[in-house]
N, C-alpha and C positions, 0 to 999 in steps of 0.2 A: 167146666172142670177139665183139668189136664189128665191124660192117661199116664200110667206109670212108665210106659215104654218111651215117652217123650222127655222124662226127667233125666237130666245129665248131672254128673258129679260137679259140684260147685253151685248148683241152682240154690236159690235162697227161699226159705219157707218163713212166712210172716204169720203170726197168730196173736190172739189176745184171749183173755179169760175174764172171769168175774171176780178174781181175787182182788184184795185191797190194792196191792202194788200195781197190778195191771190197770185197774180203774184209775189210779192216781197218775200213772204215766200218760194214759189217754187224756185225762183231764188237763194236765199241764201242756201236753202237745197241742190240744185244741186252743188253749189260751195263746200259745205262741203262734199258731196258725192265724188266729184273729188279729194279733198284733202285727203280723207281717202281711196281712190282707191277702192271704192265700185262699183258694177255693176249698170248700168243705169236701173231705174225702175220707176214706177208711184209714184208720190209724192202727198199726200193729204195735204191740208192746213187748214182743218177744220174737227172736229170730233163730233160725237153725239153718244148717247147710246140708243138702243132700249129698250122700257119698255112696257110690257103687263100689262094692268090695267083693270080689270073687262071685259076681252075679247076684249078690244080695244087696238090697237097698237099705241104707241106714240114714238116720238124721243125727248129726252132731249138733248139740245144743248145750247151753248152760242149764243148770238145775238149781233149786233153792239152796241146797247145801254147798254149792260152789264147785262141785266136780262131778 
């Protein structure tokens, strides 16, 4: 696990959840992985970007309602 002090603005955060959309994304990504003969690895379904602003750490990401 990385410590907060090592995070820089612009670093990417990848996550997944148990929602239908997240599971569907991972399902289809695994089909594509098999079709391309790639090694099995962790698949994220959502991404965010870390931002340091005035000494505070934020994550910029999309949300279900679009903003």
